[in-house]
Residue, then its C-alpha position, 0 to 999 in steps of 0.5 A: m835893228a834896234f829892239w824897242s824899250s819898255q818906254t817905247l812899248e808903253s807909249r805905243l801899247g794901244q796901237l800894238v796890242t788890243g784885248p779884253a784886259s789891259p796888256k802888260v809890259d814886262c821889261n822890253s816885251i809885252e805879255l800875251t795870254v792864252g785865248r778862247e780857243v785851243y787844240v791839243t793832239p789826241d793820244l793813239n786811243d782817242l784819235y777821233k774824239t778830240t777837237k778844238q776846245q772853246l774855253q770859258a773865262e779861266q777854264s783850265f786844260q792840259i797838254p799831256p807829255g809828248q803831245f802838240a797843241f795849238l794855242l790862240t792868243e787872247e790879244t790881237i797883235v799889230v806889227p807896223p810895216a817899219a817893224m817886226a816882232f819876235i815871240s817866245m814863251k815864259a821861262t817858267f813854262k819852258m822849264r816844265g818842258l813846253i817848247n815853242v815850235s811855231g816859229f819865232h817872229v811875226d812879219p811886218g803888217w800882221n794884224g790879228p791874234l797869234i797862233f802858237a804851236v807848242f810841244n810838251a817835251g817834259p815828263a808830266p802834263v802841262h796845266l794851262q788856263r784861259g787868261l794865263p800870261l804864257f807868251l812874250i812879244w818883242y818889237a824891233d825897228l827896220d831900217h825902212a818900212s817893208e814893201k813886202k808885208k802882210t796885207q790880209p788880217g790873220p785868222a781869228s780862230i785855229p784853221p782846220n788845215f792846222i788841225s788836219s796835219l796833227t790828227g794822226g797821233n804821235d809816237t813820241l818817246h814818252a808815248l812809246d815808253q808808256r806803251l812799252k810799260d803797258g805791254v810789259k804789265k799786260l804780259e806779266e798779268e797774262d803770265k800770272k794767269l798762265d801760272v794759275r792755269i798750269h797749277d790747276l792743270r797740275n792739281a787736276q793731273t795729280r787727282n786724275t793720277v791718284v783716281l786712275t791708280f786706285m781704279t787700276t788697283i781695284v780692277i786688278g784685284l777683281v780680275g785676280y779674284a775672278f781668275r782665282e776662282s776659275i782655277v779653283s773651280i777647275l782643279a777641285p775634285r768632282p764625285t763620279s757616277v761610277i762610285t754611286q753605282t758601285q755603292s748601289i750594287p750590293q743593295n740591288a744584288a741583295e734585293s735580287t737574292q731575296e726575291k730568288t730565295p723560296 
C-alpha cells in the first residue's frame, strides 16, 4: 500500500473531491471544510431544544466542553475501488481538545459527503463556522481493486438515527465538575440566607426577652403593690361602736337628769 503524493492528488483532484470551492491539496492530503449541516449535543438542561442546524455561508457555531457533534463536510468525496482513504482533523483543532471519534478511514467505492463525529475534550468551547478548513483526507492504493466496496451513495445529510443515539445528554467529567461547582455555589448562597435568618431570629429572641423581662417586672410590681395594700387594709385599726356609745352616755344621762329635776 502506498499513499498518494501531492502530484497524484492534484492530477486526480477533480475526480476525488467536488464542492462549491476548489479543493486544496495540503502536502499529501486534501483539505475538507465544514458544510451546511451540523448537530451539537445539548447539555442536561436543554435536552429537547437542540436539533440539526442548517448553516448559512460562514455562519459560526460552537461545541461546548464535554459535548459531541456531527459535522457534515461541504465537499462530496469519491474513493475509487482500487484505493481507500484515511481521515483526520487539523492539529490546530486537536490541540484545542477536539477529537475525531467517527473512525479513521473511508471504504473503497464511497461517494458522498463525509460525516465527522467529534468530541470536545478541552476546557473551553471550540468555535467553528461553515467553510472552515477543518478536516484532512489521504488516499492510498490497494494491491487490487476491491470486490467488496460501497455501492450506494453516502447520506447527503446527518441521519436521524445518528442524532437519536446522542440526545440523552452527556455526564462528562467537565459537566459533572460544573454541576458540582454550581451545587457548591447554591449551598453557599443558601448558607448565607440561613445565617441571615438565624441572625434575625436571634435579634427577635433578644427583643422578646427584653419585652418579657420588662412586662414581668411591671406585673410583679403591680402584684406586690396590690398585696401590700391588702395587708395594710387588714392590719389597720378600725373605730368601734362601743366607744361611740360610751361617749354618748353622759349626754343622755344628763338629758335624763334634767328631765327628772323639778
